C-alpha positions in Angstrom: 89.1 89.0 104.9 89.1 92.7 104.1 87.1 95.3 102.2 89.8 95.5 99.5 93.3 95.0 98.3 95.8 97.7 97.6 98.8 96.9 95.5 101.5 99.7 95.5 104.6 99.1 93.5 107.7 100.6 91.9 108.6 98.9 88.6 112.3 99.5 87.9 114.4 99.0 84.9 111.5 99.5 82.4 112.4 100.3 78.8 112.0 104.1 78.6 110.4 103.8 75.1 107.5 101.9 76.7 106.7 104.5 79.4 107.6 107.8 77.7 104.4 108.5 75.8 100.7 108.6 76.7 99.6 106.4 73.8 101.6 103.3 74.8 100.8 103.6 78.6 97.1 104.2 77.9 96.9 101.1 75.7 98.6 99.0 78.4 96.5 100.3 81.3 93.2 100.1 79.5 94.0 96.5 78.5 95.0 95.6 82.0 91.6 96.9 83.3 89.9 94.6 80.8 92.2 91.7 81.6 91.6 92.1 85.3 87.8 92.2 84.7 87.6 95.5 86.4 84.8 98.0 85.8 86.1 101.3 84.2 84.1 104.4 85.0 86.4 107.0 83.5 90.1 107.5 82.8 92.5 110.4 82.4 96.0 110.5 81.1 98.6 113.4 81.0 101.6 113.7 78.8 104.6 115.5 80.3 107.1 117.4 78.2 109.4 116.0 76.9 108.6 112.6 78.3 106.7 110.9 81.1 103.1 110.1 81.7 100.6 110.1 84.6 97.3 108.4 84.5 94.3 107.3 86.5 91.4 105.0 85.8 88.5 105.4 88.1 87.0 102.0 88.7 83.7 100.9 90.2 86.0 98.9 92.4 88.2 101.9 93.2 91.2 103.0 91.1 94.3 102.2 89.1 96.9 105.0 88.8 100.5 105.3 87.7 103.3 107.9 87.1 106.3 107.3 84.9 109.9 108.5 84.9 111.4 107.4 81.6 114.8 108.9 82.5 115.0 106.5 85.5 113.1 103.6 83.8 110.6 103.8 86.7 106.9 103.3 87.0 105.1 104.0 90.3 101.9 101.9 90.2 98.9 101.9 92.5 95.9 99.4 92.2 93.2 99.5 94.8 90.1 97.3 94.3 87.3 95.8 96.3 85.8 92.6 95.0 87.8 89.5 94.1 91.5 90.0 94.9 92.5 88.1 91.8 91.1 91.0 89.6 93.7 93.4 91.0 96.4 90.8 90.8 95.5 89.9 87.2 95.7 93.6 86.2 99.1 93.8 87.9 100.3 90.6 86.1 99.2 92.1 82.8 101.1 95.3 83.3 104.2 93.5 84.4 104.0 91.3 81.3 103.9 94.3 79.0 106.4 96.5 80.8 108.9 93.7 81.8 110.6 95.6 84.6 114.0 94.3 85.7 112.9 94.5 89.3 109.8 95.2 91.3 109.3 96.5 94.8 105.7 96.3 95.9 103.4 96.0 98.9 100.1 94.3 99.2 97.9 96.0 101.7 94.6 94.6 102.9 92.3 97.6 103.4 89.5 97.7 105.9 90.3 94.4 107.5 87.7 95.1 110.2 85.0 95.2 107.4 85.0 91.9 105.6 83.4 91.8 102.2 79.8 90.9 102.4 79.1 92.3 105.9 75.6 93.6 106.1 75.0 97.3 107.1 73.0 96.3 110.2 76.0 94.3 111.5 78.2 97.4 111.1 75.7 99.6 113.0 75.6 97.0 115.8 79.4 96.9 115.9 79.7 100.7 116.4 76.9 101.0 118.9 
């Protein structure tokens, strides 16, 4: 058990047309948040000139962020959530389905393993005393 799951990945061999412009990336990411049943607080996207996009979605569960390099067919993706781990995994699955990278390198990191989900505050105070 842990307090959250952090998925960090490089999506390689992505069609540059899919990751060049903010409109397409925003649509994919916002849909992934809904598909993953994550709780959006706010999002921000930036269009680079001539191509490339960065974006972040602040979630009640933490965040989802990405940076694209269309000239390399690369998307650097970061999803960190507390709550059910399948929510982050479902959001990742959705993004992979839309971007169809030819290869993926990613790490799954359990964050805060010493603080399992559901631990009461009193127990944490006792543990640090």
